[in-house]
C-alpha positions as CSV (number, residue, x, y, z in Angstrom):
1,M,214.4,78.5,296.9
2,A,212.1,79.0,293.9
3,D,213.1,82.7,293.7
4,A,216.8,81.6,293.1
5,F,215.7,79.3,290.2
6,N,213.6,82.3,288.7
7,E,216.7,84.4,288.9
8,F,219.0,81.7,287.4
9,D,216.4,81.1,284.6
10,E,216.2,84.8,283.7
11,R,219.9,85.0,283.6
12,L,219.9,82.1,281.2
13,R,217.4,83.9,279.0
14,R,219.7,87.1,278.9
15,I,222.7,85.3,278.0
16,G,220.8,83.3,275.4
17,R,219.4,86.6,273.9
18,K,223.0,88.3,274.0
19,R,224.5,85.3,272.1
20,K,221.9,85.3,269.6
21,R,222.7,88.9,268.9
22,L,226.5,88.3,268.9
23,R,225.8,85.6,266.1
24,R,225.1,88.5,263.5
25,G,228.5,90.4,264.6
26,Y,230.2,91.8,267.5
27,V,232.5,94.6,268.4
28,T,234.9,94.4,271.3
29,V,235.3,97.5,273.3
30,V,237.9,98.2,276.2
31,G,236.0,99.9,279.0
32,R,237.4,102.6,281.3
33,D,238.4,100.0,283.8
34,G,240.4,98.2,281.2
35,L,237.8,95.3,280.9
36,I,237.4,94.0,277.5
37,V,233.6,93.8,276.6
38,T,232.0,92.3,273.6
39,R,229.0,93.9,272.5
40,P,226.5,93.1,269.5
41,R,227.2,95.1,266.3
42,R,224.3,97.4,265.4
43,V,222.1,96.3,262.4
44,R,222.0,98.8,259.7
45,R,218.7,98.6,258.0
46,G,217.6,100.2,254.6
47,V,219.5,101.7,251.8
48,P,222.5,103.8,252.4
49,A,221.4,107.5,251.5
50,R,225.2,108.4,250.8
51,G,225.6,105.7,248.2
52,I,222.4,106.7,246.4
53,A,223.4,110.4,246.4
54,I,226.7,109.5,245.1
55,L,225.1,107.3,242.4
56,V,222.8,110.2,241.4
57,V,225.5,113.0,241.4
58,G,227.8,110.6,239.3
59,F,224.9,109.8,236.6
60,L,224.2,113.8,236.4
61,G,227.8,114.4,235.8
62,F,228.1,111.7,233.2
63,K,225.1,113.1,231.4
64,A,226.4,116.7,231.6
65,L,229.8,115.4,230.3
66,L,228.0,113.7,227.2
67,M,226.1,116.7,226.5
68,A,229.2,119.0,226.7
69,H,231.3,116.8,224.6
70,L,228.8,115.9,222.0
71,G,227.0,119.3,221.9
72,F,223.2,119.5,222.6
73,G,222.0,118.8,218.9
74,V,223.9,115.5,218.5
75,Y,223.0,114.5,222.0
76,L,219.2,115.0,221.5
77,D,219.6,113.1,218.2
78,R,221.2,110.1,220.0
79,V,218.6,110.1,222.7
80,E,215.9,110.2,220.0
81,D,217.5,107.2,218.2
82,L,217.4,105.4,221.6
83,A,213.7,106.1,222.0
84,K,212.9,104.3,218.7
85,G,214.6,101.0,220.1
86,G,213.2,98.3,222.2
87,M,212.0,98.4,225.6
88,V,215.5,98.7,227.4
89,E,216.7,101.3,224.9
90,Q,213.4,103.3,225.4
91,G,214.2,103.2,229.2
92,G,217.7,104.3,228.6
93,A,216.3,107.2,226.4
94,L,214.1,108.3,229.4
95,L,217.0,108.3,231.8
96,M,219.2,110.2,229.4
97,T,216.6,112.8,228.4
98,P,218.2,116.3,229.4
99,D,217.2,117.7,232.6
100,P,217.9,121.2,233.9
101,V,220.7,120.2,236.3
102,S,222.6,118.3,233.5
103,Q,222.0,121.1,231.1
104,F,223.4,123.6,233.6
105,L,226.4,121.5,234.2
106,A,227.1,120.9,230.5
107,I,227.0,124.7,230.0
108,Q,229.6,125.1,232.7
109,L,231.9,122.0,231.4
110,R,231.7,123.1,227.7
111,P,234.5,125.7,227.7
112,Y,236.9,123.1,229.3
113,L,236.4,120.5,226.8
114,K,237.2,122.5,223.7
């Protein structure tokens, strides 16, 4: 008799754990037998790598476009002006400093902007 109570208590614990996971979101799936089963949604942790990659590529493209449009001399003058400003402007100047990738892209874009 005690064994039946232990099984029942274990079943209640499993149901409680599943309900707790389902509160964070769930997905319904139709199984091979046609039965609809509700499963907890997988929790994604961390920062999405694809989003960061798109952000970095977009920023490098923006810098390259500015360099190609303004020319390297004018672009460097404006970055130097930024470096003379306050703390936020100095941070912007650090980010906008030409790097080899953006310089290469600017050289490739230059003929299309004239």
